[in-house]
N, CA, C and O atoms as a CHARMM CRD file, in Angstrom:
* protein
*
  220
    1    1 MET  N     20.35800   6.16900-110.94400 PROA 1      0.00000
    2    1 MET  CA    21.22600   5.25400-110.07300 PROA 1      0.00000
    3    1 MET  C     22.44300   5.64500-110.62600 PROA 1      0.00000
    4    1 MET  O     22.58700   5.69800-111.84700 PROA 1      0.00000
    5    2 PRO  N     23.53800   5.98900-109.66200 PROA 2      0.00000
    6    2 PRO  CA    24.65100   6.54700-110.05700 PROA 2      0.00000
    7    2 PRO  C     25.79200   5.14200-110.39400 PROA 2      0.00000
    8    2 PRO  O     26.79000   5.25400-111.10500 PROA 2      0.00000
    9    3 GLN  N     25.42200   4.04400-109.80300 PROA 3      0.00000
   10    3 GLN  CA    26.34600   2.89900-110.04400 PROA 3      0.00000
   11    3 GLN  C     26.11300   2.41600-111.49800 PROA 3      0.00000
   12    3 GLN  O     26.88700   1.53000-111.85900 PROA 3      0.00000
   13    4 LEU  N     25.15600   2.84800-112.43300 PROA 4      0.00000
   14    4 LEU  CA    24.96600   2.57500-113.59500 PROA 4      0.00000
   15    4 LEU  C     25.90600   3.47700-114.56600 PROA 4      0.00000
   16    4 LEU  O     26.22400   3.04700-115.67500 PROA 4      0.00000
   17    5 ASN  N     26.26700   4.54700-114.17200 PROA 5      0.00000
   18    5 ASN  CA    26.82900   5.56200-114.94000 PROA 5      0.00000
   19    5 ASN  C     28.59100   4.87300-115.15700 PROA 5      0.00000
   20    5 ASN  O     29.36300   4.85800-114.19700 PROA 5      0.00000
   21    6 PRO  N     28.98200   4.37200-116.48100 PROA 6      0.00000
   22    6 PRO  CA    30.33600   3.71500-116.75900 PROA 6      0.00000
   23    6 PRO  C     31.27000   4.84300-116.97800 PROA 6      0.00000
   24    6 PRO  O     32.46300   4.62500-117.18900 PROA 6      0.00000
   25    7 ALA  N     30.76900   6.06400-116.93500 PROA 7      0.00000
   26    7 ALA  CA    31.97500   7.15300-117.37000 PROA 7      0.00000
   27    7 ALA  C     33.17600   7.12500-116.55400 PROA 7      0.00000
   28    7 ALA  O     34.21900   7.21800-117.20000 PROA 7      0.00000
   29    8 PRO  N     33.30500   7.00200-115.09000 PROA 8      0.00000
   30    8 PRO  CA    34.47000   7.07900-114.40500 PROA 8      0.00000
   31    8 PRO  C     34.96200   5.61000-114.34500 PROA 8      0.00000
   32    8 PRO  O     36.17600   5.42000-114.27800 PROA 8      0.00000
   33    9 TRP  N     34.14800   4.60300-114.36400 PROA 9      0.00000
   34    9 TRP  CA    34.83700   3.26900-114.11800 PROA 9      0.00000
   35    9 TRP  C     35.23900   2.59400-115.40800 PROA 9      0.00000
   36    9 TRP  O     36.08500   1.70700-115.29500 PROA 9      0.00000
   37   10 PHE  N     34.83900   2.82700-116.45400 PROA 10     0.00000
   38   10 PHE  CA    35.47400   2.50300-117.80300 PROA 10     0.00000
   39   10 PHE  C     36.69400   2.77000-118.13500 PROA 10     0.00000
   40   10 PHE  O     37.48900   1.98700-118.65600 PROA 10     0.00000
   41   11 LEU  N     36.91400   4.13000-117.77800 PROA 11     0.00000
   42   11 LEU  CA    38.53200   4.60800-117.91000 PROA 11     0.00000
   43   11 LEU  C     39.54700   3.98800-116.87100 PROA 11     0.00000
   44   11 LEU  O     40.71400   3.65800-117.08200 PROA 11     0.00000
   45   12 ILE  N     38.90100   3.91700-115.82200 PROA 12     0.00000
   46   12 ILE  CA    39.73100   2.96900-114.52400 PROA 12     0.00000
   47   12 ILE  C     39.99900   1.65600-115.02500 PROA 12     0.00000
   48   12 ILE  O     41.06500   1.10500-114.75200 PROA 12     0.00000
   49   13 MET  N     39.01800   1.03500-115.82200 PROA 13     0.00000
   50   13 MET  CA    39.37000  -0.51400-116.36400 PROA 13     0.00000
   51   13 MET  C     40.15800  -0.41900-117.14100 PROA 13     0.00000
   52   13 MET  O     41.11500  -1.19300-117.11700 PROA 13     0.00000
   53   14 VAL  N     40.04400   0.57500-118.12600 PROA 14     0.00000
   54   14 VAL  CA    41.01800   0.44800-119.38100 PROA 14     0.00000
   55   14 VAL  C     42.38200   0.68900-118.93400 PROA 14     0.00000
   56   14 VAL  O     43.24300  -0.11800-119.28500 PROA 14     0.00000
   57   15 PHE  N     42.76200   1.87900-118.06800 PROA 15     0.00000
   58   15 PHE  CA    43.91800   1.78600-117.69500 PROA 15     0.00000
   59   15 PHE  C     44.56600   0.95500-116.80200 PROA 15     0.00000
   60   15 PHE  O     45.79300   1.02100-116.72600 PROA 15     0.00000
   61   16 SER  N     43.79300  -0.00100-115.95200 PROA 16     0.00000
   62   16 SER  CA    44.15200  -0.89800-115.27800 PROA 16     0.00000
   63   16 SER  C     44.69800  -2.15500-116.17600 PROA 16     0.00000
   64   16 SER  O     45.70700  -2.79400-115.87900 PROA 16     0.00000
   65   17 TRP  N     43.90100  -2.40300-117.28500 PROA 17     0.00000
   66   17 TRP  CA    44.47400  -3.46400-118.12200 PROA 17     0.00000
   67   17 TRP  C     45.25200  -3.12800-118.97400 PROA 17     0.00000
   68   17 TRP  O     45.73100  -4.01200-119.68500 PROA 17     0.00000
   69   18 PHE  N     45.62700  -1.76000-119.17700 PROA 18     0.00000
   70   18 PHE  CA    46.90300  -1.33700-119.98200 PROA 18     0.00000
   71   18 PHE  C     47.98000  -1.52100-119.11500 PROA 18     0.00000
   72   18 PHE  O     49.09100  -1.81700-119.55600 PROA 18     0.00000
   73   19 ILE  N     47.72700  -1.35200-117.74100 PROA 19     0.00000
   74   19 ILE  CA    49.14500  -1.70000-116.81200 PROA 19     0.00000
   75   19 ILE  C     49.34000  -3.30900-116.67100 PROA 19     0.00000
   76   19 ILE  O     50.46000  -3.81800-116.66100 PROA 19     0.00000
   77   20 PHE  N     48.17200  -4.03600-116.56700 PROA 20     0.00000
   78   20 PHE  CA    48.50700  -5.34900-116.55300 PROA 20     0.00000
   79   20 PHE  C     48.92200  -5.94600-117.81500 PROA 20     0.00000
   80   20 PHE  O     49.63500  -6.94400-117.70800 PROA 20     0.00000
   81   21 LEU  N     48.64500  -5.57000-118.91900 PROA 21     0.00000
   82   21 LEU  CA    49.21500  -5.82500-120.08500 PROA 21     0.00000
   83   21 LEU  C     50.45300  -5.66600-120.62300 PROA 21     0.00000
   84   21 LEU  O     51.04500  -6.49800-121.31000 PROA 21     0.00000
   85   22 THR  N     50.94200  -4.29900-120.22000 PROA 22     0.00000
   86   22 THR  CA    52.07000  -3.97000-121.10100 PROA 22     0.00000
   87   22 THR  C     53.19200  -3.71900-119.99600 PROA 22     0.00000
   88   22 THR  O     54.36400  -3.88500-120.33500 PROA 22     0.00000
   89   23 ILE  N     52.94200  -3.39000-118.90000 PROA 23     0.00000
   90   23 ILE  CA    53.88800  -2.97000-118.03200 PROA 23     0.00000
   91   23 ILE  C     54.35600  -4.10900-116.77200 PROA 23     0.00000
   92   23 ILE  O     55.51300  -4.11100-116.35200 PROA 23     0.00000
   93   24 LEU  N     53.39300  -4.97900-116.28400 PROA 24     0.00000
   94   24 LEU  CA    53.75000  -6.06900-115.50300 PROA 24     0.00000
   95   24 LEU  C     54.47900  -7.10500-116.11000 PROA 24     0.00000
   96   24 LEU  O     55.52600  -7.48300-115.58300 PROA 24     0.00000
   97   25 PRO  N     53.95700  -7.74500-117.41800 PROA 25     0.00000
   98   25 PRO  CA    54.63000  -8.92000-117.92100 PROA 25     0.00000
   99   25 PRO  C     55.99100  -8.76800-117.99000 PROA 25     0.00000
  100   25 PRO  O     56.60300  -9.61800-117.34300 PROA 25     0.00000
  101   26 PRO  N     56.74200  -7.86200-118.63500 PROA 26     0.00000
  102   26 PRO  CA    58.27600  -7.82600-118.66500 PROA 26     0.00000
  103   26 PRO  C     58.85800  -7.80500-117.27000 PROA 26     0.00000
  104   26 PRO  O     59.93900  -8.32100-116.98400 PROA 26     0.00000
  105   27 LYS  N     57.96800  -7.09500-116.31800 PROA 27     0.00000
  106   27 LYS  CA    58.64100  -7.38900-114.89600 PROA 27     0.00000
  107   27 LYS  C     58.77600  -8.65200-114.44500 PROA 27     0.00000
  108   27 LYS  O     59.83100  -9.07000-113.96600 PROA 27     0.00000
  109   28 ILE  N     57.48200  -9.50000-114.59500 PROA 28     0.00000
  110   28 ILE  CA    57.54700 -10.57200-114.03000 PROA 28     0.00000
  111   28 ILE  C     58.66400 -11.61200-115.08200 PROA 28     0.00000
  112   28 ILE  O     59.44100 -12.40500-114.55000 PROA 28     0.00000
  113   29 LEU  N     58.59800 -11.48000-116.30200 PROA 29     0.00000
  114   29 LEU  CA    59.34700 -12.27200-117.09500 PROA 29     0.00000
  115   29 LEU  C     60.81100 -11.88200-117.00600 PROA 29     0.00000
  116   29 LEU  O     61.55700 -12.72500-117.50500 PROA 29     0.00000
  117   30 ALA  N     61.37300 -10.86800-116.52100 PROA 30     0.00000
  118   30 ALA  CA    62.64500 -10.48700-116.14800 PROA 30     0.00000
  119   30 ALA  C     63.16600 -11.37100-114.96500 PROA 30     0.00000
  120   30 ALA  O     64.38600 -11.42800-114.80600 PROA 30     0.00000
  121   31 HSD  N     62.54100 -11.89500-114.32700 PROA 31     0.00000
  122   31 HSD  CA    63.04000 -12.93400-113.16100 PROA 31     0.00000
  123   31 HSD  C     63.61600 -14.22800-113.70200 PROA 31     0.00000
  124   31 HSD  O     62.91800 -14.92000-114.44300 PROA 31     0.00000
  125   32 ILE  N     64.85000 -14.59900-113.37800 PROA 32     0.00000
  126   32 ILE  CA    65.29800 -15.88600-113.76400 PROA 32     0.00000
  127   32 ILE  C     65.09300 -17.02900-112.94100 PROA 32     0.00000
  128   32 ILE  O     64.98800 -16.92000-111.71900 PROA 32     0.00000
  129   33 SER  N     65.02900 -18.14500-113.55200 PROA 33     0.00000
  130   33 SER  CA    64.76100 -19.42700-112.71000 PROA 33     0.00000
  131   33 SER  C     66.07300 -19.81000-112.19100 PROA 33     0.00000
  132   33 SER  O     67.09800 -19.74000-112.86800 PROA 33     0.00000
  133   34 PRO  N     66.02500 -20.24100-110.90400 PROA 34     0.00000
  134   34 PRO  CA    67.35000 -20.64900-110.47000 PROA 34     0.00000
  135   34 PRO  C     67.94300 -22.16700-111.12700 PROA 34     0.00000
  136   34 PRO  O     69.11400 -22.54400-111.16400 PROA 34     0.00000
  137   35 ASN  N     66.87000 -22.78800-111.55900 PROA 35     0.00000
  138   35 ASN  CA    67.22300 -24.19100-111.95300 PROA 35     0.00000
  139   35 ASN  C     66.89900 -24.13700-113.63100 PROA 35     0.00000
  140   35 ASN  O     65.94100 -24.66100-114.20000 PROA 35     0.00000
  141   36 GLU  N     67.92000 -23.39600-114.19600 PROA 36     0.00000
  142   36 GLU  CA    67.86900 -23.43400-116.00800 PROA 36     0.00000
  143   36 GLU  C     68.29500 -24.58300-116.49200 PROA 36     0.00000
  144   36 GLU  O     69.33100 -25.12000-116.10100 PROA 36     0.00000
  145   37 PRO  N     67.46600 -25.09800-117.46000 PROA 37     0.00000
  146   37 PRO  CA    67.79900 -26.28800-117.95800 PROA 37     0.00000
  147   37 PRO  C     68.84200 -26.41400-118.63400 PROA 37     0.00000
  148   37 PRO  O     69.21500 -25.37700-119.18300 PROA 37     0.00000
  149   38 THR  N     69.58300 -27.50700-118.83000 PROA 38     0.00000
  150   38 THR  CA    70.88000 -27.73300-119.63300 PROA 38     0.00000
  151   38 THR  C     70.60900 -28.42600-120.78800 PROA 38     0.00000
  152   38 THR  O     69.53500 -29.02700-120.81000 PROA 38     0.00000
  153   39 LEU  N     71.38100 -28.49400-121.83200 PROA 39     0.00000
  154   39 LEU  CA    71.29300 -29.18600-123.01300 PROA 39     0.00000
  155   39 LEU  C     71.78300 -30.49900-122.81800 PROA 39     0.00000
  156   39 LEU  O     72.89400 -30.58500-122.29700 PROA 39     0.00000
  157   40 GLN  N     71.15700 -31.59700-123.14300 PROA 40     0.00000
  158   40 GLN  CA    71.72900 -32.90800-123.16800 PROA 40     0.00000
  159   40 GLN  C     72.21900 -33.30900-124.54100 PROA 40     0.00000
  160   40 GLN  O     71.57300 -32.98500-125.53800 PROA 40     0.00000
  161   41 SER  N     73.23200 -33.93600-124.61800 PROA 41     0.00000
  162   41 SER  CA    73.72500 -34.50800-125.79100 PROA 41     0.00000
  163   41 SER  C     72.61200 -35.71300-126.45300 PROA 41     0.00000
  164   41 SER  O     71.81500 -36.39000-125.80300 PROA 41     0.00000
  165   42 THR  N     72.81500 -35.73200-127.77100 PROA 42     0.00000
  166   42 THR  CA    71.79600 -36.61600-128.49400 PROA 42     0.00000
  167   42 THR  C     72.36300 -38.26500-128.28900 PROA 42     0.00000
  168   42 THR  O     71.55700 -39.19400-128.24200 PROA 42     0.00000
  169   43 GLU  N     73.70700 -38.45600-128.18700 PROA 43     0.00000
  170   43 GLU  CA    74.03300 -39.81100-128.33200 PROA 43     0.00000
  171   43 GLU  C     73.81300 -40.51800-127.03200 PROA 43     0.00000
  172   43 GLU  O     73.95100 -39.86200-125.99900 PROA 43     0.00000
  173   44 LYS  N     73.54100 -41.56700-126.97700 PROA 44     0.00000
  174   44 LYS  CA    73.01000 -42.31700-125.86300 PROA 44     0.00000
  175   44 LYS  C     74.45300 -42.82500-124.92900 PROA 44     0.00000
  176   44 LYS  O     75.45800 -43.30400-125.45400 PROA 44     0.00000
  177   45 PRO  N     74.30400 -42.63400-123.71300 PROA 45     0.00000
  178   45 PRO  CA    75.72600 -43.34500-122.88100 PROA 45     0.00000
  179   45 PRO  C     75.87600 -44.76900-123.04700 PROA 45     0.00000
  180   45 PRO  O     74.88700 -45.47700-123.23800 PROA 45     0.00000
  181   46 GLN  N     77.14500 -45.27800-122.98100 PROA 46     0.00000
  182   46 GLN  CA    77.20100 -46.51500-123.10500 PROA 46     0.00000
  183   46 GLN  C     76.81700 -47.26100-121.72300 PROA 46     0.00000
  184   46 GLN  O     77.31700 -47.00800-120.62700 PROA 46     0.00000
  185   47 THR  N     75.94200 -48.12000-121.96600 PROA 47     0.00000
  186   47 THR  CA    75.74500 -48.92400-120.58000 PROA 47     0.00000
  187   47 THR  C     76.22000 -50.40900-120.65300 PROA 47     0.00000
  188   47 THR  O     76.02600 -51.07200-121.67200 PROA 47     0.00000
  189   48 GLU  N     76.89000 -50.95300-119.47900 PROA 48     0.00000
  190   48 GLU  CA    77.32100 -52.17300-119.37300 PROA 48     0.00000
  191   48 GLU  C     76.49400 -52.95800-118.30000 PROA 48     0.00000
  192   48 GLU  O     75.99700 -52.41300-117.31500 PROA 48     0.00000
  193   49 SER  N     76.39400 -54.31500-118.59200 PROA 49     0.00000
  194   49 SER  CA    75.75000 -55.14800-117.93700 PROA 49     0.00000
  195   49 SER  C     76.37100 -55.31700-116.44700 PROA 49     0.00000
  196   49 SER  O     77.57700 -55.24100-116.21100 PROA 49     0.00000
  197   50 TRP  N     75.47600 -55.53100-115.58500 PROA 50     0.00000
  198   50 TRP  CA    75.98500 -55.59800-114.32600 PROA 50     0.00000
  199   50 TRP  C     76.46000 -57.09000-113.92700 PROA 50     0.00000
  200   50 TRP  O     75.81900 -58.09100-114.24600 PROA 50     0.00000
  201   51 ASN  N     77.62300 -57.11300-113.21400 PROA 51     0.00000
  202   51 ASN  CA    78.37500 -58.58400-113.00300 PROA 51     0.00000
  203   51 ASN  C     78.03100 -58.69400-111.37900 PROA 51     0.00000
  204   51 ASN  O     78.58500 -58.06200-110.47900 PROA 51     0.00000
  205   52 TRP  N     76.96000 -59.67400-111.25600 PROA 52     0.00000
  206   52 TRP  CA    76.64700 -60.04800-109.83600 PROA 52     0.00000
  207   52 TRP  C     77.37300 -61.26900-109.48800 PROA 52     0.00000
  208   52 TRP  O     77.16100 -62.33800-110.06000 PROA 52     0.00000
  209   53 PRO  N     78.32300 -61.09500-108.45000 PROA 53     0.00000
  210   53 PRO  CA    78.96000 -62.32100-108.12100 PROA 53     0.00000
  211   53 PRO  C     78.48200 -63.38800-107.18700 PROA 53     0.00000
  212   53 PRO  O     78.99700 -64.50000-107.07400 PROA 53     0.00000
  213   54 TRP  N     77.42100 -62.92700-106.51600 PROA 54     0.00000
  214   54 TRP  CA    76.43800 -63.84700-105.91400 PROA 54     0.00000
  215   54 TRP  C     75.31100 -64.57700-106.58100 PROA 54     0.00000
  216   54 TRP  O     74.59500 -65.37000-105.96900 PROA 54     0.00000
  217   55 TYR  N     75.15000 -64.24300-108.05700 PROA 55     0.00000
  218   55 TYR  CA    74.05800 -65.12300-108.87300 PROA 55     0.00000
  219   55 TYR  C     74.43500 -66.12300-109.34100 PROA 55     0.00000
  220   55 TYR  O     73.66000 -66.84000-109.97300 PROA 55     0.00000
């Protein structure tokens, strides 16, 4: 049964995994996100109580 001969398919599998694990991740990670997170300050903003004139 020729389907059980792993000689040609094993090399194809090894090369395909080599491509998937070494060439593609840097290409995918090179894209930048349009919404980069910005750093926020650690101090809390000053909050004021609301003045409800109808209460």
